[in-house]
KELOLO-991419 format. One record per residue (C-alpha): residue number from 1; residue in one letter; chain; x, y, z. Coordinates in steps of 0.02 Angstrom, whole numbers, plus 50000, padded with zeros to 5 digits. Example, Ala and Ser with C-alpha at 12.3 -4.5 7.8 and 13.67 -1.06 7.14 Angstrom:
% residues 2
{1,'a','A',{50615,49775,50390}} {2,'s','A',{50684,49947,50357}} 
//
This chain:
% residues 670
{1,'m','A',{57882,60563,54147}} {2,'r','A',{57789,60672,54268}} {3,'l','A',{57700,60833,54222}} {4,'n','A',{57792,60989,54267}} {5,'p','A',{57702,61114,54372}} {6,'e','A',{57638,61219,54225}} {7,'q','A',{57574,61061,54131}} {8,'e','A',{57495,61002,54290}} {9,'a','A',{57406,61173,54308}} {10,'a','A',{57343,61163,54127}} {11,'v','A',{57275,60979,54154}} {12,'t','A',{57183,61021,54325}} {13,'f','A',{57101,61186,54280}} {14,'v','A',{56930,61144,54217}} {15,'d','A',{56812,61270,54302}} {16,'g','A',{56819,61404,54165}} {17,'p','A',{56897,61453,53997}} {18,'c','A',{57081,61407,53979}} {19,'l','A',{57214,61466,53866}} {20,'v','A',{57373,61362,53866}} {21,'l','A',{57511,61455,53773}} {22,'a','A',{57623,61305,53724}} {23,'g','A',{57798,61344,53658}} {24,'a','A',{57877,61226,53533}} {25,'g','A',{57919,61056,53607}} {26,'s','A',{57834,61099,53769}} {27,'g','A',{57731,60945,53785}} {28,'k','A',{57554,61016,53723}} {29,'t','A',{57492,60848,53656}} {30,'r','A',{57535,60773,53824}} {31,'v','A',{57431,60904,53914}} {32,'i','A',{57278,60873,53805}} {33,'i','A',{57286,60686,53831}} {34,'n','A',{57314,60703,54022}} {35,'k','A',{57173,60831,54030}} {36,'i','A',{57049,60714,53943}} {37,'s','A',{57103,60575,54065}} {38,'h','A',{57076,60701,54216}} {39,'l','A',{56903,60757,54151}} {40,'i','A',{56848,60576,54141}} {41,'e','A',{56928,60497,54288}} {42,'r','A',{56938,60638,54414}} {43,'c','A',{56791,60744,54367}} {44,'g','A',{56668,60610,54315}} {45,'l','A',{56624,60685,54148}} {46,'p','A',{56565,60554,54030}} {47,'a','A',{56682,60532,53877}} {48,'n','A',{56537,60556,53757}} {49,'q','A',{56520,60732,53819}} {50,'i','A',{56701,60778,53778}} {51,'a','A',{56768,60839,53611}} {52,'a','A',{56945,60872,53557}} {53,'v','A',{56972,60956,53391}} {54,'t','A',{57135,60989,53289}} {55,'f','A',{57182,61028,53105}} {56,'t','A',{57247,60872,53030}} {57,'n','A',{57190,60688,53024}} {58,'k','A',{57372,60644,53073}} {59,'a','A',{57367,60751,53242}} {60,'a','A',{57195,60671,53276}} {61,'r','A',{57253,60503,53242}} {62,'e','A',{57402,60526,53361}} {63,'m','A',{57284,60591,53501}} {64,'r','A',{57174,60445,53479}} {65,'e','A',{57316,60322,53492}} {66,'r','A',{57395,60404,53643}} {67,'i','A',{57229,60411,53737}} {68,'k','A',{57199,60230,53703}} {69,'q','A',{57364,60186,53773}} {70,'s','A',{57334,60289,53932}} {71,'m','A',{57157,60243,53970}} {72,'d','A',{57036,60083,53979}} {73,'r','A',{56948,60078,53821}} {74,'s','A',{56782,60061,53899}} {75,'r','A',{56803,60227,53990}} {76,'i','A',{56834,60325,53821}} {77,'k','A',{56686,60256,53723}} {78,'g','A',{56603,60399,53632}} {79,'l','A',{56749,60523,53651}} {80,'k','A',{56759,60638,53503}} {81,'i','A',{56930,60669,53431}} {82,'s','A',{56928,60740,53260}} {83,'t','A',{56977,60878,53143}} {84,'f','A',{56873,61042,53138}} {85,'h','A',{56801,60986,52972}} {86,'t','A',{56761,60814,53025}} {87,'l','A',{56662,60888,53173}} {88,'g','A',{56573,61014,53057}} {89,'l','A',{56532,60859,52944}} {90,'d','A',{56456,60771,53094}} {91,'i','A',{56348,60919,53141}} {92,'i','A',{56281,60935,52966}} {93,'k','A',{56239,60752,52947}} {94,'k','A',{56143,60758,53116}} {95,'e','A',{56052,60918,53069}} {96,'i','A',{56018,60882,52890}} {97,'k','A',{55826,60905,52903}} {98,'t','A',{55849,61091,52984}} {99,'l','A',{55974,61127,52845}} {100,'g','A',{55854,61071,52707}} {101,'y','A',{55985,60963,52615}} {102,'k','A',{55950,60783,52554}} {103,'s','A',{56044,60659,52660}} {104,'n','A',{56154,60593,52515}} {105,'f','A',{56239,60763,52481}} {106,'s','A',{56411,60757,52394}} {107,'l','A',{56580,60829,52456}} {108,'f','A',{56669,60927,52319}} {109,'d','A',{56858,60928,52327}} {110,'d','A',{56963,61064,52253}} {111,'q','A',{56970,60983,52082}} {112,'d','A',{56776,60961,52080}} {113,'c','A',{56756,61146,52129}} {114,'f','A',{56885,61202,51991}} {115,'s','A',{56785,61101,51859}} {116,'l','A',{56621,61177,51920}} {117,'l','A',{56682,61348,51925}} {118,'k','A',{56774,61330,51749}} {119,'e','A',{56601,61282,51674}} {120,'l','A',{56493,61416,51769}} {121,'t','A',{56616,61559,51732}} {122,'e','A',{56659,61524,51552}} {123,'p','A',{56572,61678,51482}} {124,'e','A',{56668,61794,51605}} {125,'l','A',{56833,61712,51646}} {126,'k','A',{56856,61620,51475}} {127,'e','A',{56920,61464,51563}} {128,'d','A',{57072,61568,51621}} {129,'k','A',{57152,61457,51756}} {130,'e','A',{57236,61600,51862}} {131,'s','A',{57072,61693,51863}} {132,'i','A',{56978,61540,51919}} {133,'y','A',{57102,61509,52060}} {134,'q','A',{57089,61687,52119}} {135,'l','A',{56901,61668,52122}} {136,'i','A',{56917,61502,52224}} {137,'n','A',{57032,61594,52347}} {138,'r','A',{56913,61741,52360}} {139,'i','A',{56760,61624,52384}} {140,'s','A',{56859,61530,52520}} {141,'s','A',{56901,61695,52605}} {142,'w','A',{56724,61749,52608}} {143,'k','A',{56668,61578,52679}} {144,'n','A',{56800,61586,52815}} {145,'d','A',{56740,61761,52861}} {146,'l','A',{56563,61702,52872}} {147,'i','A',{56517,61811,52715}} {148,'l','A',{56373,61750,52607}} {149,'p','A',{56346,61794,52424}} {150,'q','A',{56228,61937,52451}} {151,'q','A',{56331,62018,52579}} {152,'a','A',{56485,61995,52466}} {153,'l','A',{56381,62089,52326}} {154,'d','A',{56325,62225,52450}} {155,'e','A',{56505,62257,52504}} {156,'a','A',{56588,62256,52328}} {157,'t','A',{56684,62413,52316}} {158,'d','A',{56746,62390,52125}} {159,'s','A',{56699,62301,51967}} {160,'e','A',{56809,62152,52001}} {161,'n','A',{56739,62118,52174}} {162,'a','A',{56567,62143,52110}} {163,'l','A',{56599,62015,51968}} {164,'y','A',{56680,61888,52098}} {165,'a','A',{56528,61913,52214}} {166,'e','A',{56405,61873,52073}} {167,'l','A',{56505,61722,52023}} {168,'y','A',{56502,61665,52207}} {169,'h','A',{56315,61681,52208}} {170,'r','A',{56304,61578,52050}} {171,'y','A',{56424,61446,52124}} {172,'q','A',{56326,61431,52285}} {173,'s','A',{56160,61416,52189}} {174,'q','A',{56230,61276,52080}} {175,'m','A',{56307,61183,52231}} {176,'r','A',{56136,61192,52311}} {177,'a','A',{56052,61125,52156}} {178,'y','A',{56185,60981,52154}} {179,'n','A',{56151,60948,52343}} {180,'a','A',{56344,60970,52369}} {181,'l','A',{56456,61055,52493}} {182,'d','A',{56639,61109,52481}} {183,'f','A',{56773,61104,52614}} {184,'d','A',{56739,61274,52683}} {185,'d','A',{56552,61232,52692}} {186,'l','A',{56595,61109,52828}} {187,'i','A',{56632,61254,52958}} {188,'l','A',{56521,61392,52876}} {189,'i','A',{56357,61295,52882}} {190,'p','A',{56368,61232,53068}} {191,'t','A',{56425,61407,53115}} {192,'l','A',{56279,61487,53033}} {193,'l','A',{56164,61355,53094}} {194,'f','A',{56214,61384,53275}} {195,'k','A',{56199,61570,53253}} {196,'n','A',{56025,61557,53177}} {197,'y','A',{55941,61411,53272}} {198,'d','A',{55946,61432,53472}} {199,'e','A',{55874,61251,53493}} {200,'v','A',{56004,61172,53385}} {201,'r','A',{56146,61270,53470}} {202,'e','A',{56082,61225,53650}} {203,'r','A',{56066,61039,53597}} {204,'w','A',{56249,61033,53538}} {205,'q','A',{56301,61130,53694}} {206,'k','A',{56231,60993,53802}} {207,'k','A',{56310,60863,53695}} {208,'i','A',{56481,60933,53708}} {209,'r','A',{56504,60991,53887}} {210,'y','A',{56695,61012,53872}} {211,'l','A',{56793,61066,53713}} {212,'l','A',{56979,61052,53685}} {213,'v','A',{57058,61140,53537}} {214,'d','A',{57234,61110,53476}} {215,'e','A',{57343,61228,53370}} {216,'y','A',{57221,61374,53416}} {217,'q','A',{57328,61512,53327}} {218,'d','A',{57281,61421,53161}} {219,'t','A',{57092,61456,53177}} {220,'n','A',{57007,61570,53051}} {221,'t','A',{56856,61679,53089}} {222,'s','A',{56726,61545,53059}} {223,'q','A',{56815,61419,53163}} {224,'y','A',{56833,61545,53309}} {225,'e','A',{56646,61581,53296}} {226,'l','A',{56604,61393,53296}} {227,'v','A',{56699,61368,53454}} {228,'k','A',{56623,61517,53535}} {229,'l','A',{56448,61457,53492}} {230,'l','A',{56489,61276,53548}} {231,'v','A',{56548,61324,53719}} {232,'g','A',{56412,61460,53757}} {233,'d','A',{56394,61547,53920}} {234,'n','A',{56471,61391,54026}} {235,'a','A',{56638,61425,53930}} {236,'r','A',{56707,61260,53987}} {237,'f','A',{56848,61238,53863}} {238,'t','A',{57036,61233,53844}} {239,'v','A',{57125,61294,53687}} {240,'v','A',{57310,61266,53662}} {241,'g','A',{57409,61376,53541}} {242,'d','A',{57572,61466,53509}} {243,'d','A',{57566,61643,53427}} {244,'d','A',{57746,61620,53382}} {245,'q','A',{57703,61479,53271}} {246,'s','A',{57564,61552,53171}} {247,'i','A',{57623,61537,52991}} {248,'y','A',{57450,61516,52899}} {249,'s','A',{57384,61693,52876}} {250,'w','A',{57374,61655,52687}} {251,'r','A',{57256,61512,52728}} {252,'g','A',{57145,61630,52832}} {253,'a','A',{57222,61587,53003}} {254,'r','A',{57206,61738,53125}} {255,'p','A',{57333,61733,53271}} {256,'q','A',{57245,61876,53345}} {257,'n','A',{57103,61752,53389}} {258,'l','A',{57211,61708,53544}} {259,'v','A',{57197,61894,53589}} {260,'l','A',{57012,61892,53560}} {261,'l','A',{56980,61756,53685}} {262,'s','A',{57031,61862,53831}} {263,'k','A',{56908,61995,53770}} {264,'d','A',{56759,61879,53738}} {265,'f','A',{56798,61773,53893}} {266,'p','A',{56857,61895,54035}} {267,'a','A',{56882,61753,54160}} {268,'l','A',{57003,61667,54037}} {269,'r','A',{57147,61577,54133}} {270,'l','A',{57313,61597,54045}} {271,'i','A',{57446,61460,54069}} {272,'k','A',{57619,61462,53984}} {273,'l','A',{57716,61309,53943}} {274,'e','A',{57890,61363,53920}} {275,'m','A',{58004,61212,53955}} {276,'n','A',{58055,61132,53793}} {277,'y','A',{58092,60946,53796}} {278,'r','A',{58148,60939,53610}} {279,'s','A',{58303,61045,53575}} {280,'v','A',{58470,61077,53648}} {281,'g','A',{58499,61257,53726}} {282,'c','A',{58595,61332,53588}} {283,'i','A',{58450,61300,53460}} {284,'l','A',{58321,61369,53592}} {285,'h','A',{58426,61520,53629}} {286,'a','A',{58443,61558,53446}} {287,'a','A',{58246,61533,53418}} {288,'n','A',{58207,61650,53575}} {289,'v','A',{58321,61789,53510}} {290,'l','A',{58247,61787,53332}} {291,'i','A',{58064,61786,53385}} {292,'d','A',{58099,61922,53513}} {293,'k','A',{58110,62042,53365}} {294,'n','A',{57920,62016,53334}} {295,'p','A',{57793,62109,53436}} {296,'h','A',{57704,62007,53574}} {297,'v','A',{57543,62019,53671}} {298,'f','A',{57598,61872,53771}} {299,'d','A',{57772,61864,53826}} {300,'k','A',{57856,61686,53823}} {301,'k','A',{58032,61622,53832}} {302,'l','A',{58079,61439,53787}} {303,'k','A',{58186,61358,53921}} {304,'a','A',{58303,61207,53881}} {305,'h','A',{58283,61045,53967}} {306,'a','A',{58440,60980,53880}} {307,'e','A',{58617,61041,53877}} {308,'y','A',{58684,61186,53771}} {309,'g','A',{58741,61075,53629}} {310,'d','A',{58846,61115,53474}} {311,'p','A',{58835,61286,53400}} {312,'i','A',{58735,61310,53245}} {313,'r','A',{58832,61297,53080}} {314,'v','A',{58807,61434,52953}} {315,'i','A',{58870,61374,52784}} {316,'q','A',{58902,61491,52641}} {317,'t','A',{58906,61421,52464}} {318,'k','A',{58943,61482,52289}} {319,'n','A',{58776,61443,52208}} {320,'e','A',{58624,61326,52229}} {321,'e','A',{58720,61172,52150}} {322,'h','A',{58862,61202,52274}} {323,'e','A',{58730,61218,52416}} {324,'a','A',{58657,61054,52372}} {325,'e','A',{58823,60970,52357}} {326,'r','A',{58878,61037,52530}} {327,'v','A',{58721,60981,52611}} {328,'i','A',{58733,60800,52540}} {329,'a','A',{58914,60786,52583}} {330,'e','A',{58883,60847,52760}} {331,'i','A',{58743,60710,52782}} {332,'i','A',{58859,60577,52707}} {333,'a','A',{59008,60632,52822}} {334,'h','A',{58898,60658,52975}} {335,'r','A',{58805,60494,52958}} {336,'f','A',{58972,60402,52945}} {337,'t','A',{59049,60491,53092}} {338,'n','A',{58904,60486,53208}} {339,'k','A',{58827,60315,53163}} {340,'t','A',{58655,60394,53129}} {341,'h','A',{58509,60349,53016}} {342,'y','A',{58452,60437,52850}} {343,'g','A',{58286,60460,52941}} {344,'d','A',{58370,60574,53072}} {345,'y','A',{58401,60709,52941}} {346,'a','A',{58280,60843,52866}} {347,'i','A',{58307,60974,52733}} {348,'l','A',{58191,61121,52750}} {349,'y','A',{58158,61251,52621}} {350,'r','A',{58039,61399,52593}} {351,'g','A',{57969,61346,52423}} {352,'n','A',{57940,61175,52335}} {353,'h','A',{58045,61228,52189}} {354,'q','A',{58205,61216,52293}} {355,'s','A',{58189,61030,52319}} {356,'r','A',{58229,60973,52140}} {357,'i','A',{58423,60997,52149}} {358,'f','A',{58435,60908,52317}} {359,'e','A',{58321,60762,52252}} {360,'k','A',{58442,60743,52100}} {361,'l','A',{58595,60739,52214}} {362,'l','A',{58518,60618,52336}} {363,'m','A',{58468,60501,52187}} {364,'s','A',{58641,60503,52110}} {365,'n','A',{58716,60464,52289}} {366,'r','A',{58592,60324,52310}} {367,'i','A',{58530,60406,52468}} {368,'p','A',{58349,60360,52508}} {369,'y','A',{58236,60512,52532}} {370,'k','A',{58055,60556,52551}} {371,'i','A',{57986,60721,52486}} {372,'s','A',{57822,60782,52567}} {373,'g','A',{57684,60840,52466}} {374,'g','A',{57701,60707,52337}} {375,'t','A',{57545,60640,52242}} {376,'s','A',{57420,60583,52383}} {377,'f','A',{57334,60412,52362}} {378,'f','A',{57164,60502,52326}} {379,'s','A',{57239,60609,52190}} {380,'r','A',{57288,60468,52081}} {381,'p','A',{57181,60468,51923}} {382,'e','A',{57124,60289,51944}} {383,'i','A',{57066,60320,52122}} {384,'k','A',{56977,60480,52068}} {385,'d','A',{56889,60375,51937}} {386,'i','A',{56829,60239,52057}} {387,'m','A',{56781,60364,52184}} {388,'a','A',{56680,60459,52058}} {389,'y','A',{56584,60301,52017}} {390,'l','A',{56556,60270,52200}} {391,'r','A',{56497,60450,52223}} {392,'l','A',{56368,60434,52080}} {393,'l','A',{56316,60264,52146}} {394,'v','A',{56257,60353,52317}} {395,'n','A',{56209,60519,52242}} {396,'q','A',{56140,60528,52062}} {397,'d','A',{56140,60715,52078}} {398,'d','A',{56328,60727,52081}} {399,'d','A',{56363,60811,51918}} {400,'n','A',{56550,60813,51934}} {401,'a','A',{56559,60630,51964}} {402,'f','A',{56444,60605,51814}} {403,'l','A',{56550,60705,51696}} {404,'r','A',{56711,60621,51757}} {405,'i','A',{56655,60438,51718}} {406,'i','A',{56523,60449,51580}} {407,'n','A',{56660,60419,51456}} {408,'t','A',{56789,60327,51569}} {409,'p','A',{56813,60195,51501}} {410,'r','A',{56762,60255,51326}} {411,'r','A',{56573,60234,51283}} {412,'q','A',{56560,60336,51119}} {413,'i','A',{56478,60474,51208}} {414,'g','A',{56543,60632,51122}} {415,'p','A',{56561,60817,51184}} {416,'v','A',{56415,60874,51072}} {417,'t','A',{56295,60746,51165}} {418,'l','A',{56356,60812,51336}} {419,'q','A',{56336,60989,51290}} {420,'k','A',{56156,60951,51241}} {421,'l','A',{56136,60864,51406}} {422,'g','A',{56208,61004,51501}} {423,'h','A',{56096,61143,51428}} {424,'l','A',{55945,61039,51457}} {425,'a','A',{55996,61002,51646}} {426,'n','A',{56024,61193,51669}} {427,'d','A',{55866,61245,51587}} {428,'k','A',{55757,61126,51688}} {429,'h','A',{55865,61147,51847}} {430,'i','A',{55895,60958,51861}} {431,'s','A',{56051,60854,51880}} {432,'l','A',{56132,60782,51721}} {433,'f','A',{56086,60602,51774}} {434,'e','A',{55904,60653,51782}} {435,'a','A',{55912,60750,51623}} {436,'a','A',{55980,60592,51535}} {437,'f','A',{55812,60510,51564}} {438,'d','A',{55709,60662,51500}} {439,'n','A',{55613,60628,51335}} {440,'a','A',{55665,60792,51267}} {441,'f','A',{55848,60734,51278}} {442,'m','A',{55810,60574,51206}} {443,'g','A',{55742,60659,51058}} {444,'m','A',{55895,60756,51028}} {445,'i','A',{56012,60614,51006}} {446,'s','A',{56026,60450,50914}} {447,'g','A',{56138,60307,50864}} {448,'p','A',{56280,60230,50973}} {449,'a','A',{56282,60389,51094}} {450,'k','A',{56099,60360,51134}} {451,'s','A',{56113,60171,51164}} {452,'a','A',{56271,60202,51276}} {453,'i','A',{56186,60337,51381}} {454,'q','A',{56030,60236,51405}} {455,'y','A',{56132,60078,51453}} {456,'f','A',{56249,60172,51577}} {457,'t','A',{56109,60264,51670}} {458,'r','A',{56007,60104,51688}} {459,'w','A',{56150,60015,51747}} {460,'i','A',{56194,60148,51882}} {461,'v','A',{56002,60142,51941}} {462,'e','A',{56014,59945,51956}} {463,'l','A',{56175,59962,52055}} {464,'s','A',{56094,60095,52168}} {465,'d','A',{55949,59981,52196}} {466,'q','A',{56065,59841,52243}} {467,'v','A',{56141,59964,52376}} {468,'l','A',{55970,60014,52445}} {469,'r','A',{55926,59819,52460}} {470,'s','A',{56073,59816,52587}} {471,'e','A',{56191,59734,52464}} {472,'p','A',{56324,59869,52448}} {473,'k','A',{56469,59755,52445}} {474,'e','A',{56389,59656,52300}} {475,'a','A',{56353,59824,52212}} {476,'v','A',{56534,59882,52215}} {477,'k','A',{56600,59715,52167}} {478,'d','A',{56478,59718,52016}} {479,'m','A',{56522,59889,51976}} {480,'l','A',{56709,59855,51959}} {481,'k','A',{56675,59708,51849}} {482,'g','A',{56544,59797,51740}} {483,'i','A',{56665,59940,51689}} {484,'h','A',{56809,59821,51643}} {485,'y','A',{56924,59947,51720}} {486,'e','A',{57079,59836,51723}} {487,'d','A',{57066,59814,51534}} {488,'w','A',{57050,60000,51513}} {489,'l','A',{57206,60022,51624}} {490,'f','A',{57310,59912,51515}} {491,'e','A',{57244,59998,51356}} {492,'t','A',{57281,60172,51419}} {493,'s','A',{57442,60158,51541}} {494,'a','A',{57615,60200,51478}} {495,'s','A',{57676,60011,51516}} {496,'p','A',{57594,59848,51582}} {497,'k','A',{57692,59885,51743}} {498,'a','A',{57606,60051,51762}} {499,'a','A',{57440,59970,51738}} {500,'e','A',{57481,59839,51865}} {501,'m','A',{57520,59970,51992}} {502,'r','A',{57368,60072,51956}} {503,'m','A',{57259,59920,51972}} {504,'k','A',{57341,59875,52145}} {505,'n','A',{57288,60053,52202}} {506,'v','A',{57112,60016,52144}} {507,'s','A',{57117,59851,52239}} {508,'e','A',{57179,59940,52394}} {509,'l','A',{57025,60065,52383}} {510,'y','A',{56909,59912,52367}} {511,'s','A',{56978,59826,52522}} {512,'w','A',{56955,60000,52609}} {513,'v','A',{56776,60012,52562}} {514,'n','A',{56741,59836,52616}} {515,'q','A',{56817,59854,52784}} {516,'m','A',{56720,60015,52820}} {517,'l','A',{56560,59930,52765}} {518,'d','A',{56593,59782,52880}} {519,'g','A',{56652,59881,53027}} {520,'d','A',{56768,59808,53165}} {521,'d','A',{56789,59806,53355}} {522,'e','A',{56816,59992,53358}} {523,'h','A',{56710,60058,53213}} {524,'e','A',{56524,60038,53181}} {525,'p','A',{56485,59965,53006}} {526,'l','A',{56451,60110,52889}} {527,'s','A',{56326,60128,52742}} {528,'l','A',{56398,60154,52571}} {529,'a','A',{56355,60343,52567}} {530,'e','A',{56446,60362,52736}} {531,'v','A',{56594,60267,52669}} {532,'v','A',{56604,60381,52517}} {533,'t','A',{56589,60543,52624}} {534,'k','A',{56717,60481,52737}} {535,'l','A',{56843,60440,52605}} {536,'t','A',{56816,60601,52514}} {537,'l','A',{56846,60700,52668}} {538,'r','A',{56995,60598,52710}} {539,'d','A',{57070,60643,52536}} {540,'m','A',{57035,60825,52565}} {541,'m','A',{57121,60831,52741}} {542,'e','A',{57264,60718,52692}} {543,'r','A',{57317,60808,52529}} {544,'n','A',{57474,60869,52615}} {545,'e','A',{57493,60734,52744}} {546,'e','A',{57620,60603,52730}} {547,'d','A',{57634,60422,52806}} {548,'e','A',{57770,60397,52931}} {549,'a','A',{57937,60390,52853}} {550,'d','A',{58065,60252,52867}} {551,'n','A',{58247,60269,52849}} {552,'q','A',{58244,60413,52728}} {553,'v','A',{58307,60595,52725}} {554,'q','A',{58154,60701,52739}} {555,'l','A',{58130,60850,52616}} {556,'m','A',{57992,60971,52652}} {557,'t','A',{57945,61149,52658}} {558,'m','A',{57948,61246,52828}} {559,'h','A',{57760,61256,52825}} {560,'a','A',{57744,61067,52808}} {561,'s','A',{57876,61034,52950}} {562,'k','A',{57773,61117,53084}} {563,'g','A',{57725,60988,53220}} {564,'l','A',{57881,60875,53173}} {565,'e','A',{58054,60860,53247}} {566,'f','A',{58219,60785,53183}} {567,'p','A',{58385,60763,53268}} {568,'y','A',{58478,60853,53121}} {569,'v','A',{58403,60996,53018}} {570,'f','A',{58468,61086,52866}} {571,'m','A',{58375,61248,52836}} {572,'v','A',{58431,61293,52658}} {573,'g','A',{58403,61453,52551}} {574,'m','A',{58435,61574,52699}} {575,'e','A',{58433,61723,52580}} {576,'e','A',{58336,61885,52560}} {577,'g','A',{58196,61846,52435}} {578,'l','A',{58191,61668,52487}} {579,'l','A',{58170,61680,52681}} {580,'p','A',{58103,61801,52703}} {581,'h','A',{58008,61782,52537}} {582,'q','A',{58010,61923,52421}} {583,'s','A',{57817,61938,52420}} {584,'s','A',{57819,61960,52609}} {585,'i','A',{57960,62090,52592}} {586,'d','A',{57854,62183,52465}} {587,'e','A',{57694,62178,52572}} {588,'e','A',{57797,62214,52736}} {589,'n','A',{57743,62048,52816}} {590,'i','A',{57909,62007,52886}} {591,'e','A',{57832,61955,53059}} {592,'e','A',{57755,61800,52983}} {593,'e','A',{57918,61751,52893}} {594,'r','A',{58013,61773,53058}} {595,'r','A',{57889,61654,53138}} {596,'l','A',{57914,61532,52991}} {597,'a','A',{58107,61539,53019}} {598,'y','A',{58068,61508,53207}} {599,'v','A',{57967,61354,53164}} {600,'g','A',{58109,61288,53056}} {601,'i','A',{58241,61319,53190}} {602,'t','A',{58139,61239,53330}} {603,'r','A',{58115,61073,53221}} {604,'a','A',{58298,61026,53257}} {605,'q','A',{58334,60921,53415}} {606,'t','A',{58521,60901,53413}} {607,'q','A',{58610,61005,53282}} {608,'l','A',{58555,61141,53157}} {609,'f','A',{58641,61192,52988}} {610,'l','A',{58592,61356,52903}} {611,'t','A',{58653,61373,52720}} {612,'y','A',{58638,61511,52590}} {613,'a','A',{58714,61539,52419}} {614,'k','A',{58807,61701,52354}} {615,'e','A',{58728,61674,52188}} {616,'r','A',{58563,61590,52121}} {617,'r','A',{58484,61568,51952}} {618,'q','A',{58312,61651,51939}} {619,'y','A',{58206,61655,51778}} {620,'g','A',{58357,61599,51677}} {621,'e','A',{58473,61732,51750}} {622,'t','A',{58609,61725,51884}} {623,'i','A',{58579,61844,52019}} {624,'t','A',{58691,61902,52168}} {625,'t','A',{58598,61856,52329}} {626,'e','A',{58610,61938,52507}} {627,'p','A',{58612,61831,52659}} {628,'s','A',{58444,61825,52757}} {629,'r','A',{58419,61971,52879}} {630,'f','A',{58368,61832,52999}} {631,'l','A',{58551,61767,53008}} {632,'d','A',{58606,61942,53072}} {633,'e','A',{58465,61942,53199}} {634,'l','A',{58525,61784,53282}} {635,'d','A',{58644,61796,53427}} {636,'q','A',{58811,61778,53348}} {637,'k','A',{58878,61680,53497}} {638,'d','A',{58773,61536,53446}} {639,'l','A',{58832,61525,53267}} {640,'r','A',{58990,61458,53185}} {641,'w','A',{59011,61536,53011}} {642,'e','A',{59096,61436,52875}} {643,'k','A',{59128,61544,52721}} {644,'s','A',{59148,61474,52554}} {645,'g','A',{59330,61417,52518}} {646,'q','A',{59372,61451,52706}} {647,'q','A',{59509,61336,52777}} {648,'v','A',{59446,61216,52909}} {649,'s','A',{59545,61241,53076}} {650,'e','A',{59680,61114,53116}} {651,'e','A',{59586,61068,53282}} {652,'h','A',{59422,61029,53197}} {653,'r','A',{59511,60928,53056}} {654,'k','A',{59602,60822,53195}} {655,'e','A',{59441,60797,53287}} {656,'k','A',{59351,60734,53129}} {657,'n','A',{59486,60621,53077}} {658,'k','A',{59493,60546,53253}} {659,'a','A',{59307,60506,53242}} {660,'n','A',{59320,60435,53074}} {661,'i','A',{59465,60316,53126}} {662,'a','A',{59363,60257,53276}} {663,'n','A',{59220,60220,53159}} {664,'l','A',{59323,60120,53040}} {665,'r','A',{59400,60020,53180}} {666,'a','A',{59226,59978,53243}} {667,'m','A',{59172,59925,53070}} {668,'l','A',{59333,59816,53049}} {669,'k','A',{59295,59730,53218}} {670,'k','A',{59125,59682,53155}} 
//
């Protein structure tokens, strides 16, 4: 398919800063792929001087696959397509000496950070989970806004902020002592590095001569600053975004970054992509009418490439059970009548708790389904165990890894022994592993615990030496043998079948590690430290990403649906308090909820169903609900309302029966 005039303009403009305002389904990835091709083939820019960044590994993977299909592989060697965080990690690794970190640093995931903060804040927060999570969010916000501990302390306006700032300082000091970084550091550190070191910034500006950024409306303050510092005065970049799809303010995203661009780069060229190639006209008209209720800096109207299509069906139900029954019945009937696949249907909701009743009914009707946000591969306990062993193998200063595995499998090392070890390590400002060799510690313990710790630490040192002797594959193999992990799984799993499944996961991880150590035609062989860092980052990035689904009904939150599309979409729970969410109503943040509804609507390609219940159980009580204000805001000409208990029209019934008879005849012929 040829590019339309707006897409063509976005691809060929390369002489200055460019903002592509890309509406839902308007072919933004196509523009990015074609622009990379244009830069290399028409502008003569070497591929290794171009970088494209996005927010998820899935999006980066899709970009890479599509560019490989469109260009000769020799022409794209060195092209950087990655997430923001992977780019940040690359910068940190290459500038490690300037930063003063040791090269074998650890990446802490959210569970590692929680464990560390639980330990560090015990005197003040008393291991209260809610308070620790509040602190984690506060630290993340500070880092996203480029605020370091001292500034947070200086700006504290009340006792709670002062306490959190002090704990932030304690956390950062401990992370530095552990030679560890968290997810937010991967953006914070490169940004501060570029701000403070002119020669480093200039070196990277020469390295990346053209930058493309996808989903720009999702950038936070630190990501925006990182982009500004990377492009410098030359300002050769293209950012693609849509202010109407900004739904992550709770994660620090600032849609106003789109507006800031025109202030920071007065020569900014604005190009709008308004032709939608995804949805029928009725769905697009409804989306336009809804989002028009929000204030806009940039005016944009989606135009349909397809015909008008069927009206949007609004289904009123008695309660949440009836809502689920109606949706599942509609899917069964619709699939039979239209000869569709289960994978063509998506059920979207505002909160994860809404999924349970749909899951139950899908299971009882033997309908295959996939629920997004399930346990990721790397979140499984057996994978976290083996990853912790690998982390300790490449970085003996990784205290969280040490604590996870010191007694997994059991080694007769009790909490009192570990407490003594922790106190000594803190007093001497050394890692737990190093403290385990200290003569003072050896004098504190005796018996089986002493023998077990001595054996364990020496064994890790030997394996680590094996890695350094360029025998990483053998070291990993010996490590798995040495811990007798399979026996441990059979001892501790609920059933032999469960143990087998868990061991299968460990084997899969082992295969991945070996493949990455070996490299292939497309990837250079990696050191074990690089493999561990890459896998840890992959876990952090893919927590909420799912594999491609087969023939299964998709269940997901509206937030998780962004970037996806389905022929038939059910948006359920269209009620005040659910969508818009009650917290947004209380905080008067209806605009973001409206954008979320807009995202949900624009996922549908052919047909959209909106459902709501008259009653819903909440905290054990049945409450009467009000239909969502967003239903009233839509153009009623685009809707077909179906009230609970309403008779179906004779014409509609005849039409349905006719389609069903035709289907039965077709089946009998087969």
